[in-house]
N, CA, C, O and the ligand as a Tripos MOL2 file, in Angstrom:
@<TRIPOS>MOLECULE
protein
  233   231    59     0     0
PROTEIN
NO_CHARGES

@<TRIPOS>ATOM
      1 N         113.7410  167.3910  -84.4350 N.3       1 MET1
      2 CA        114.4120  168.6290  -84.0150 C.3       1 MET1
      3 C         113.9470  169.0000  -82.6270 C.2       1 MET1
      4 O         112.8010  168.7480  -82.2570 O.2       1 MET1
      5 N         114.8490  169.6060  -81.8540 N.am      2 ALA2
      6 CA        114.5060  169.9870  -80.4780 C.3       2 ALA2
      7 C         113.4940  171.1120  -80.4710 C.2       2 ALA2
      8 O         113.5480  172.0250  -81.2950 O.2       2 ALA2
      9 N         112.5620  171.0320  -79.5210 N.am      3 VAL3
     10 CA        111.5220  172.0470  -79.3800 C.3       3 VAL3
     11 C         111.6570  172.6430  -77.9840 C.2       3 VAL3
     12 O         111.7990  171.8920  -77.0190 O.2       3 VAL3
     13 N         111.6170  173.9880  -77.8400 N.am      4 PRO4
     14 CA        111.7300  174.5760  -76.4980 C.3       4 PRO4
     15 C         110.6010  174.0700  -75.5950 C.2       4 PRO4
     16 O         109.4740  173.8970  -76.0580 O.2       4 PRO4
     17 N         110.8970  173.8270  -74.2870 N.am      5 PRO5
     18 CA        109.8800  173.2630  -73.3930 C.3       5 PRO5
     19 C         108.5900  174.0690  -73.3670 C.2       5 PRO5
     20 O         107.5120  173.4810  -73.2740 O.2       5 PRO5
     21 N         108.6610  175.3800  -73.4440 N.am      6 ARG6
     22 CA        107.4400  176.1840  -73.3620 C.3       6 ARG6
     23 C         106.5660  176.0390  -74.6020 C.2       6 ARG6
     24 O         105.4160  176.4770  -74.6120 O.2       6 ARG6
     25 N         107.1090  175.4310  -75.6360 N.am      7 ARG7
     26 CA        106.3190  175.2110  -76.8590 C.3       7 ARG7
     27 C         105.6420  173.8430  -76.8500 C.2       7 ARG7
     28 O         104.8480  173.5330  -77.7390 O.2       7 ARG7
     29 N         105.9560  173.0280  -75.8500 N.am      8 THR8
     30 CA        105.3290  171.7110  -75.7540 C.3       8 THR8
     31 C         104.1890  171.7980  -74.7430 C.2       8 THR8
     32 O         104.4190  172.0320  -73.5570 O.2       8 THR8
     33 N         102.9800  171.6120  -75.2120 N.am      9 GLY9
     34 CA        101.7960  171.7750  -74.3690 C.3       9 GLY9
     35 C         101.5830  170.6440  -73.3870 C.2       9 GLY9
     36 O         102.2300  169.6000  -73.4680 O.2       9 GLY9
     37 N         100.6580  170.8660  -72.4470 N.am     10 LYS10
     38 CA        100.3540  169.8700  -71.4100 C.3      10 LYS10
     39 C          99.8670  168.5630  -72.0300 C.2      10 LYS10
     40 O         100.2570  167.4740  -71.6090 O.2      10 LYS10
     41 N          99.0090  168.6950  -73.0350 N.am     11 THR11
     42 CA         98.4310  167.4970  -73.6450 C.3      11 THR11
     43 C          99.4970  166.6800  -74.3600 C.2      11 THR11
     44 O          99.5090  165.4530  -74.2610 O.2      11 THR11
     45 N         100.4070  167.3640  -75.0920 N.am     12 ALA12
     46 CA        101.4690  166.6440  -75.8000 C.3      12 ALA12
     47 C         102.3640  165.9060  -74.8120 C.2      12 ALA12
     48 O         102.7610  164.7660  -75.0560 O.2      12 ALA12
     49 N         102.6870  166.5700  -73.6760 N.am     13 LYS13
     50 CA        103.5080  165.9010  -72.6570 C.3      13 LYS13
     51 C         102.7680  164.6980  -72.0780 C.2      13 LYS13
     52 O         103.3380  163.6190  -71.9200 O.2      13 LYS13
     53 N         101.4960  164.9010  -71.7660 N.am     14 ALA14
     54 CA        100.7060  163.8170  -71.1630 C.3      14 ALA14
     55 C         100.6040  162.6330  -72.1200 C.2      14 ALA14
     56 O         100.7210  161.4820  -71.6990 O.2      14 ALA14
     57 N         100.3870  162.9080  -73.4000 N.am     15 LEU15
     58 CA        100.2710  161.8260  -74.3760 C.3      15 LEU15
     59 C         101.5970  161.0830  -74.5170 C.2      15 LEU15
     60 O         101.6190  159.8550  -74.5990 O.2      15 LEU15
     61 N         102.7050  161.8320  -74.5430 N.am     16 ARG16
     62 CA        104.0150  161.1970  -74.6650 C.3      16 ARG16
     63 C         104.2760  160.3020  -73.4560 C.2      16 ARG16
     64 O         104.8120  159.2030  -73.5930 O.2      16 ARG16
     65 N         103.8920  160.7830  -72.2680 N.am     17 ARG17
     66 CA        104.1750  160.0290  -71.0370 C.3      17 ARG17
     67 C         103.1250  158.9670  -70.7430 C.2      17 ARG17
     68 O         103.2380  158.2580  -69.7430 O.2      17 ARG17
     69 N         102.1220  158.8400  -71.5780 N.am     18 SER18
     70 CA        101.0670  157.8660  -71.3000 C.3      18 SER18
     71 C         101.6010  156.4370  -71.3320 C.2      18 SER18
     72 O         100.9500  155.5310  -70.8120 O.2      18 SER18
     73 N         102.7740  156.2160  -71.9340 N.am     19 HIS19
     74 CA        103.3520  154.8740  -71.9990 C.3      19 HIS19
     75 C         104.3110  154.6300  -70.8410 C.2      19 HIS19
     76 O         104.7670  153.5020  -70.6550 O.2      19 HIS19
     77 N         104.6330  155.6710  -70.0470 N.am     20 ILE20
     78 CA        105.5640  155.5200  -68.9290 C.3      20 ILE20
     79 C         104.7700  155.0430  -67.7290 C.2      20 ILE20
     80 O         104.0200  155.8130  -67.1280 O.2      20 ILE20
     81 N         104.9320  153.7870  -67.3810 N.am     21 LYS21
     82 CA        104.2100  153.2570  -66.2350 C.3      21 LYS21
     83 C         104.9050  152.0060  -65.7410 C.2      21 LYS21
     84 O         105.7310  151.4200  -66.4400 O.2      21 LYS21
     85 N         104.5560  151.5980  -64.5130 N.am     22 LEU22
     86 CA        105.0800  150.3710  -63.9490 C.3      22 LEU22
     87 C         104.2520  149.2040  -64.4700 C.2      22 LEU22
     88 O         103.0280  149.2930  -64.5740 O.2      22 LEU22
     89 N         104.9320  148.1140  -64.7950 N.am     23 ASN23
     90 CA        104.2220  146.9110  -65.2130 C.3      23 ASN23
     91 C         103.9800  146.0350  -63.9910 C.2      23 ASN23
     92 O         104.7640  146.0380  -63.0420 O.2      23 ASN23
     93 N         102.9070  145.3010  -64.0300 N.am     24 SER24
     94 CA        102.6640  144.3650  -62.9420 C.3      24 SER24
     95 C         103.7060  143.2520  -63.0060 C.2      24 SER24
     96 O         104.1460  142.8620  -64.0880 O.2      24 SER24
     97 N         104.0980  142.7440  -61.8330 N.am     25 ALA25
     98 CA        105.1520  141.7440  -61.7660 C.3      25 ALA25
     99 C         104.6960  140.4500  -62.4220 C.2      25 ALA25
    100 O         103.5640  140.0080  -62.2210 O.2      25 ALA25
    101 N         105.5800  139.8450  -63.2060 N.am     26 ALA26
    102 CA        105.2760  138.5620  -63.8510 C.3      26 ALA26
    103 C         105.3420  137.4680  -62.7910 C.2      26 ALA26
    104 O         106.3450  137.3550  -62.0860 O.2      26 ALA26
    105 N         104.3000  136.6690  -62.6680 N.am     27 LEU27
    106 CA        104.2670  135.6030  -61.6740 C.3      27 LEU27
    107 C         103.8040  134.3070  -62.3260 C.2      27 LEU27
    108 O         102.9450  134.3060  -63.2070 O.2      27 LEU27
    109 N         104.3900  133.2120  -61.8760 N.am     28 VAL28
    110 CA        103.9400  131.8940  -62.3250 C.3      28 VAL28
    111 C         103.6280  131.0450  -61.0940 C.2      28 VAL28
    112 O         104.0620  131.3590  -59.9850 O.2      28 VAL28
    113 N         102.8820  129.9830  -61.2980 N.am     29 GLU29
    114 CA        102.5110  129.1130  -60.1910 C.3      29 GLU29
    115 C         103.6160  128.0970  -59.9520 C.2      29 GLU29
    116 O         104.1230  127.4930  -60.8970 O.2      29 GLU29
    117 N         103.9900  127.9090  -58.6950 N.am     30 CYS30
    118 CA        104.9940  126.8980  -58.3440 C.3      30 CYS30
    119 C         104.4460  125.5220  -58.6820 C.2      30 CYS30
    120 O         103.3160  125.1930  -58.3210 O.2      30 CYS30
    121 N         105.2600  124.7020  -59.3890 N.am     31 SER31
    122 CA        104.7700  123.3850  -59.8090 C.3      31 SER31
    123 C         104.6430  122.4390  -58.6150 C.2      31 SER31
    124 O         103.9330  121.4370  -58.6960 O.2      31 SER31
    125 N         105.3240  122.7460  -57.5070 N.am     32 ASN32
    126 CA        105.2690  121.8600  -56.3380 C.3      32 ASN32
    127 C         104.1540  122.2410  -55.3740 C.2      32 ASN32
    128 O         103.3370  121.3980  -55.0040 O.2      32 ASN32
    129 N         104.1140  123.5230  -54.9590 N.am     33 CYS33
    130 CA        103.1580  123.9060  -53.9160 C.3      33 CYS33
    131 C         102.0510  124.8140  -54.4400 C.2      33 CYS33
    132 O         101.0790  125.0590  -53.7260 O.2      33 CYS33
    133 N         102.1700  125.3190  -55.6710 N.am     34 GLY34
    134 CA        101.0910  126.1270  -56.2310 C.3      34 GLY34
    135 C         101.1320  127.5880  -55.8490 C.2      34 GLY34
    136 O         100.2480  128.3500  -56.2420 O.2      34 GLY34
    137 N         102.1530  128.0080  -55.0790 N.am     35 ALA35
    138 CA        102.2440  129.4200  -54.7110 C.3      35 ALA35
    139 C         102.6400  130.2590  -55.9300 C.2      35 ALA35
    140 O         103.2830  129.7520  -56.8490 O.2      35 ALA35
    141 N         102.2620  131.5210  -55.9390 N.am     36 MET36
    142 CA        102.6430  132.4000  -57.0410 C.3      36 MET36
    143 C         104.0710  132.8870  -56.8040 C.2      36 MET36
    144 O         104.3480  133.5480  -55.8030 O.2      36 MET36
    145 N         104.9770  132.5580  -57.7290 N.am     37 ILE37
    146 CA        106.3940  132.8950  -57.5690 C.3      37 ILE37
    147 C         106.9070  133.5530  -58.8460 C.2      37 ILE37
    148 O         106.2680  133.4920  -59.8960 O.2      37 ILE37
    149 N         108.0800  134.1860  -58.7310 N.am     38 LYS38
    150 CA        108.7190  134.7770  -59.9040 C.3      38 LYS38
    151 C         109.2580  133.6630  -60.7910 C.2      38 LYS38
    152 O         109.8070  132.6910  -60.2730 O.2      38 LYS38
    153 N         109.1200  133.7720  -62.1180 N.am     39 PRO39
    154 CA        109.6680  132.7370  -62.9790 C.3      39 PRO39
    155 C         111.1940  132.6870  -62.8910 C.2      39 PRO39
    156 O         111.8360  133.7240  -62.7270 O.2      39 PRO39
    157 N         111.7720  131.5090  -62.9970 N.am     40 HIS40
    158 CA        113.2180  131.2720  -62.9640 C.3      40 HIS40
    159 C         113.8160  131.5800  -61.5960 C.2      40 HIS40
    160 O         115.0010  131.8940  -61.4830 O.2      40 HIS40
    161 N         112.9800  131.4880  -60.5510 N.am     41 HIS41
    162 CA        113.4740  131.6770  -59.1860 C.3      41 HIS41
    163 C         113.0790  130.4580  -58.3560 C.2      41 HIS41
    164 O         112.0540  129.8250  -58.6050 O.2      41 HIS41
    165 N         113.9230  130.1400  -57.3520 N.am     42 ILE42
    166 CA        113.5730  129.0770  -56.4100 C.3      42 ILE42
    167 C         112.3300  129.5170  -55.6500 C.2      42 ILE42
    168 O         112.2140  130.6790  -55.2600 O.2      42 ILE42
    169 N         111.4060  128.5940  -55.4400 N.am     43 CYS43
    170 CA        110.1770  128.9340  -54.7170 C.3      43 CYS43
    171 C         110.5240  129.2630  -53.2660 C.2      43 CYS43
    172 O         111.0990  128.4170  -52.5820 O.2      43 CYS43
    173 N         110.1980  130.4510  -52.7740 N.am     44 PRO44
    174 CA        110.5270  130.8000  -51.3790 C.3      44 PRO44
    175 C         109.6520  130.0600  -50.3690 C.2      44 PRO44
    176 O         109.9730  130.0330  -49.1810 O.2      44 PRO44
    177 N         108.5610  129.4640  -50.8220 N.am     45 LYS45
    178 CA        107.6430  128.7800  -49.9000 C.3      45 LYS45
    179 C         108.0970  127.3410  -49.6320 C.2      45 LYS45
    180 O         108.0650  126.8770  -48.4920 O.2      45 LYS45
    181 N         108.5200  126.6400  -50.6940 N.am     46 CYS46
    182 CA        108.8370  125.2250  -50.5230 C.3      46 CYS46
    183 C         110.2760  124.8950  -50.9120 C.2      46 CYS46
    184 O         110.7160  123.7730  -50.6640 O.2      46 CYS46
    185 N         111.0230  125.8130  -51.5050 N.am     47 GLY47
    186 CA        112.4230  125.5640  -51.8290 C.3      47 GLY47
    187 C         112.6450  124.6940  -53.0480 C.2      47 GLY47
    188 O         113.7350  124.1540  -53.2350 O.2      47 GLY47
    189 N         111.6280  124.5510  -53.8780 N.am     48 TYR48
    190 CA        111.7680  123.7280  -55.0760 C.3      48 TYR48
    191 C         112.1510  124.5860  -56.2730 C.2      48 TYR48
    192 O         111.7700  125.7520  -56.3780 O.2      48 TYR48
    193 N         112.9160  123.9720  -57.1740 N.am     49 TYR49
    194 CA        113.1960  124.6010  -58.4580 C.3      49 TYR49
    195 C         113.2930  123.5090  -59.5090 C.2      49 TYR49
    196 O         114.0380  122.5460  -59.3320 O.2      49 TYR49
    197 N         112.5650  123.6430  -60.5800 N.am     50 ASN50
    198 CA        112.5800  122.6820  -61.6940 C.3      50 ASN50
    199 C         112.3070  121.2640  -61.2130 C.2      50 ASN50
    200 O         112.9640  120.3140  -61.6380 O.2      50 ASN50
    201 N         111.3260  121.1330  -60.3200 N.am     51 GLY51
    202 CA        110.8910  119.8100  -59.8790 C.3      51 GLY51
    203 C         111.7430  119.1580  -58.8130 C.2      51 GLY51
    204 O         111.4650  118.0260  -58.4150 O.2      51 GLY51
    205 N         112.7970  119.8540  -58.3290 N.am     52 LYS52
    206 CA        113.6640  119.2760  -57.3100 C.3      52 LYS52
    207 C         113.7550  120.2040  -56.1130 C.2      52 LYS52
    208 O         113.6520  121.4240  -56.2470 O.2      52 LYS52
    209 N         113.9540  119.6010  -54.9140 N.am     53 LYS53
    210 CA        114.1500  120.4280  -53.7320 C.3      53 LYS53
    211 C         115.6030  120.8800  -53.7300 C.2      53 LYS53
    212 O         116.5050  120.0440  -53.6850 O.2      53 LYS53
    213 N         115.8480  122.1810  -53.7760 N.am     54 VAL54
    214 CA        117.2220  122.6780  -53.8630 C.3      54 VAL54
    215 C         117.6450  123.4310  -52.6180 C.2      54 VAL54
    216 O         118.8430  123.5280  -52.3490 O.2      54 VAL54
    217 N         116.7080  123.9700  -51.8470 N.am     55 VAL55
    218 CA        117.0790  124.6140  -50.5750 C.3      55 VAL55
    219 C         116.0500  124.2080  -49.5150 C.2      55 VAL55
    220 O         114.8910  123.9280  -49.8180 O.2      55 VAL55
    221 N         116.5120  124.1850  -48.2700 N.am     56 ASN56
    222 CA        115.6060  123.8800  -47.1650 C.3      56 ASN56
    223 C         114.9600  125.1650  -46.6690 C.2      56 ASN56
    224 O         115.6500  126.1130  -46.2970 O.2      56 ASN56
    225 N         113.6310  125.1890  -46.6660 N.am     57 VAL57
    226 CA        112.8930  126.3250  -46.1150 C.3      57 VAL57
    227 C         112.1880  125.8090  -44.8750 C.2      57 VAL57
    228 O         111.2340  125.0370  -44.9620 O.2      57 VAL57
    229 N         112.6620  126.2400  -43.7390 N.am     58 LYS58
    230 CA        112.1710  125.8360  -42.4120 C.3      58 LYS58
    231 C         111.0200  124.8250  -42.4540 C.2      58 LYS58
    232 O         110.5240  124.4100  -41.4070 O.2      58 LYS58
    233 ZN        106.6260  126.0830  -54.0910 Zn       59 ZN59
@<TRIPOS>BOND
     1     1     2 1
     2     2     3 1
     3     3     4 2
     4     3     5 am
     5     5     6 1
     6     6     7 1
     7     7     8 2
     8     7     9 am
     9     9    10 1
    10    10    11 1
    11    11    12 2
    12    11    13 am
    13    13    14 1
    14    14    15 1
    15    15    16 2
    16    15    17 am
    17    17    18 1
    18    18    19 1
    19    19    20 2
    20    19    21 am
    21    21    22 1
    22    22    23 1
    23    23    24 2
    24    23    25 am
    25    25    26 1
    26    26    27 1
    27    27    28 2
    28    27    29 am
    29    29    30 1
    30    30    31 1
    31    31    32 2
    32    31    33 am
    33    33    34 1
    34    34    35 1
    35    35    36 2
    36    35    37 am
    37    37    38 1
    38    38    39 1
    39    39    40 2
    40    39    41 am
    41    41    42 1
    42    42    43 1
    43    43    44 2
    44    43    45 am
    45    45    46 1
    46    46    47 1
    47    47    48 2
    48    47    49 am
    49    49    50 1
    50    50    51 1
    51    51    52 2
    52    51    53 am
    53    53    54 1
    54    54    55 1
    55    55    56 2
    56    55    57 am
    57    57    58 1
    58    58    59 1
    59    59    60 2
    60    59    61 am
    61    61    62 1
    62    62    63 1
    63    63    64 2
    64    63    65 am
    65    65    66 1
    66    66    67 1
    67    67    68 2
    68    67    69 am
    69    69    70 1
    70    70    71 1
    71    71    72 2
    72    71    73 am
    73    73    74 1
    74    74    75 1
    75    75    76 2
    76    75    77 am
    77    77    78 1
    78    78    79 1
    79    79    80 2
    80    79    81 am
    81    81    82 1
    82    82    83 1
    83    83    84 2
    84    83    85 am
    85    85    86 1
    86    86    87 1
    87    87    88 2
    88    87    89 am
    89    89    90 1
    90    90    91 1
    91    91    92 2
    92    91    93 am
    93    93    94 1
    94    94    95 1
    95    95    96 2
    96    95    97 am
    97    97    98 1
    98    98    99 1
    99    99   100 2
   100    99   101 am
   101   101   102 1
   102   102   103 1
   103   103   104 2
   104   103   105 am
   105   105   106 1
   106   106   107 1
   107   107   108 2
   108   107   109 am
   109   109   110 1
   110   110   111 1
   111   111   112 2
   112   111   113 am
   113   113   114 1
   114   114   115 1
   115   115   116 2
   116   115   117 am
   117   117   118 1
   118   118   119 1
   119   119   120 2
   120   119   121 am
   121   121   122 1
   122   122   123 1
   123   123   124 2
   124   123   125 am
   125   125   126 1
   126   126   127 1
   127   127   128 2
   128   127   129 am
   129   129   130 1
   130   130   131 1
   131   131   132 2
   132   131   133 am
   133   133   134 1
   134   134   135 1
   135   135   136 2
   136   135   137 am
   137   137   138 1
   138   138   139 1
   139   139   140 2
   140   139   141 am
   141   141   142 1
   142   142   143 1
   143   143   144 2
   144   143   145 am
   145   145   146 1
   146   146   147 1
   147   147   148 2
   148   147   149 am
   149   149   150 1
   150   150   151 1
   151   151   152 2
   152   151   153 am
   153   153   154 1
   154   154   155 1
   155   155   156 2
   156   155   157 am
   157   157   158 1
   158   158   159 1
   159   159   160 2
   160   159   161 am
   161   161   162 1
   162   162   163 1
   163   163   164 2
   164   163   165 am
   165   165   166 1
   166   166   167 1
   167   167   168 2
   168   167   169 am
   169   169   170 1
   170   170   171 1
   171   171   172 2
   172   171   173 am
   173   173   174 1
   174   174   175 1
   175   175   176 2
   176   175   177 am
   177   177   178 1
   178   178   179 1
   179   179   180 2
   180   179   181 am
   181   181   182 1
   182   182   183 1
   183   183   184 2
   184   183   185 am
   185   185   186 1
   186   186   187 1
   187   187   188 2
   188   187   189 am
   189   189   190 1
   190   190   191 1
   191   191   192 2
   192   191   193 am
   193   193   194 1
   194   194   195 1
   195   195   196 2
   196   195   197 am
   197   197   198 1
   198   198   199 1
   199   199   200 2
   200   199   201 am
   201   201   202 1
   202   202   203 1
   203   203   204 2
   204   203   205 am
   205   205   206 1
   206   206   207 1
   207   207   208 2
   208   207   209 am
   209   209   210 1
   210   210   211 1
   211   211   212 2
   212   211   213 am
   213   213   214 1
   214   214   215 1
   215   215   216 2
   216   215   217 am
   217   217   218 1
   218   218   219 1
   219   219   220 2
   220   219   221 am
   221   221   222 1
   222   222   223 1
   223   223   224 2
   224   223   225 am
   225   225   226 1
   226   226   227 1
   227   227   228 2
   228   227   229 am
   229   229   230 1
   230   230   231 1
   231   231   232 2
@<TRIPOS>SUBSTRUCTURE
     1 MET1         2 RESIDUE 1 A MET
     2 ALA2         6 RESIDUE 1 A ALA
     3 VAL3        10 RESIDUE 1 A VAL
     4 PRO4        14 RESIDUE 1 A PRO
     5 PRO5        18 RESIDUE 1 A PRO
     6 ARG6        22 RESIDUE 1 A ARG
     7 ARG7        26 RESIDUE 1 A ARG
     8 THR8        30 RESIDUE 1 A THR
     9 GLY9        34 RESIDUE 1 A GLY
    10 LYS10       38 RESIDUE 1 A LYS
    11 THR11       42 RESIDUE 1 A THR
    12 ALA12       46 RESIDUE 1 A ALA
    13 LYS13       50 RESIDUE 1 A LYS
    14 ALA14       54 RESIDUE 1 A ALA
    15 LEU15       58 RESIDUE 1 A LEU
    16 ARG16       62 RESIDUE 1 A ARG
    17 ARG17       66 RESIDUE 1 A ARG
    18 SER18       70 RESIDUE 1 A SER
    19 HIS19       74 RESIDUE 1 A HIS
    20 ILE20       78 RESIDUE 1 A ILE
    21 LYS21       82 RESIDUE 1 A LYS
    22 LEU22       86 RESIDUE 1 A LEU
    23 ASN23       90 RESIDUE 1 A ASN
    24 SER24       94 RESIDUE 1 A SER
    25 ALA25       98 RESIDUE 1 A ALA
    26 ALA26      102 RESIDUE 1 A ALA
    27 LEU27      106 RESIDUE 1 A LEU
    28 VAL28      110 RESIDUE 1 A VAL
    29 GLU29      114 RESIDUE 1 A GLU
    30 CYS30      118 RESIDUE 1 A CYS
    31 SER31      122 RESIDUE 1 A SER
    32 ASN32      126 RESIDUE 1 A ASN
    33 CYS33      130 RESIDUE 1 A CYS
    34 GLY34      134 RESIDUE 1 A GLY
    35 ALA35      138 RESIDUE 1 A ALA
    36 MET36      142 RESIDUE 1 A MET
    37 ILE37      146 RESIDUE 1 A ILE
    38 LYS38      150 RESIDUE 1 A LYS
    39 PRO39      154 RESIDUE 1 A PRO
    40 HIS40      158 RESIDUE 1 A HIS
    41 HIS41      162 RESIDUE 1 A HIS
    42 ILE42      166 RESIDUE 1 A ILE
    43 CYS43      170 RESIDUE 1 A CYS
    44 PRO44      174 RESIDUE 1 A PRO
    45 LYS45      178 RESIDUE 1 A LYS
    46 CYS46      182 RESIDUE 1 A CYS
    47 GLY47      186 RESIDUE 1 A GLY
    48 TYR48      190 RESIDUE 1 A TYR
    49 TYR49      194 RESIDUE 1 A TYR
    50 ASN50      198 RESIDUE 1 A ASN
    51 GLY51      202 RESIDUE 1 A GLY
    52 LYS52      206 RESIDUE 1 A LYS
    53 LYS53      210 RESIDUE 1 A LYS
    54 VAL54      214 RESIDUE 1 A VAL
    55 VAL55      218 RESIDUE 1 A VAL
    56 ASN56      222 RESIDUE 1 A ASN
    57 VAL57      226 RESIDUE 1 A VAL
    58 LYS58      230 RESIDUE 1 A LYS
    59 ZN59       233 GROUP 0 **** ****
């Protein structure tokens, strides 16, 4: 049931919001160059994806 905002104390709000936070970004090591990259993304350092060179990076 809905509770008026003035009836919800600071502690109850803080406890409810204790789960609201940013998560650290998931990173995996590139199998080709070892750089930390996002999973399921082409490596921006070497242009490899799934063991193959798919884009040219300078
Ligand atoms: Zn790489």
